[in-house]
C-alpha positions, 0 to 999 in steps of 0.5 A: 707743124713744119712748113713744106716747100715744093720740090722742083721736078723737071721733064723734057720741056717743063719745070714743076715748082712751087707757087711764086708771087710772079705766078699770080697774074697769069693765074688771076687771068686764067680764073677770070676766064669762063674757060676755067669753069671746070677748075672752080671758076670764073673767079674775081681777082680777090677770089683768085688771090684767095685760091692762090694763097690756099694752094700755098697753105695746102703745100704746108698742111699736106706736104703736096699741092699744085705745082706751077708748070713752067716752060723751060725755054722761056720761064712762062707759067703754063698752068698747074698740075699736082696733088690736091686734097682739100677738106671735103675731097674723098681722097687725094687727086691728081689735078691739072689745068693749063692756061689757054695759050698752052693747051693742045701741046701735050704739056698737061700730059707731061706735067701730070705724068711727072706729078703722078710719078712723084706722088707714087715714088716720093710720097708713097701714094698707092692710088690716085684719082682725078675729079672731073666735072661732067662735060669737061671732055678735054679733062676726060680725054687727058685722064684717059690718056693717063690711063685713068678710068671712070669709077664713080660720081660724087657730090663735090662740096665745092664744084657740085657733081664730080666724076672720079677717074681712077689712075693705074696703081704704081706697079701697073704703070710701064716706065716711060709710057705713063 
């Protein structure tokens, strides 16, 4: 098996890139916050380290994973977005999570549109879903803004009950809109 390095993807305000050691501190702080419960947390520092390492391994196993969202203006890590498909998932997922200071600025939308475009155009995916724990209204609102619609509920082996939202197929997206 060859190792896969994440590509660098750019948007107007953001860089999507592979995880780097400097990303661990903000990720660990994110995971320590009960706010991130919809993204598998809260986690202790050592559990956050394992998750960080798992994401790096995910890139090497699948050839895709979660990008670190970096702000172009100051280089600050703002969160994660990308394609996630660990053991037990029913299919690859477009996932996203922002660190609290970056919420409400359209960053997750911008990053997710770019990650989805990459998955469709470069990886050849023909469908994607987002898996959202019940009650995560912000994530559901973002999925809707991305054009995803509720499809089904399933038992996620890591998160419990999870709702699948289906994204539009590549040919259904209007360039520049979604």
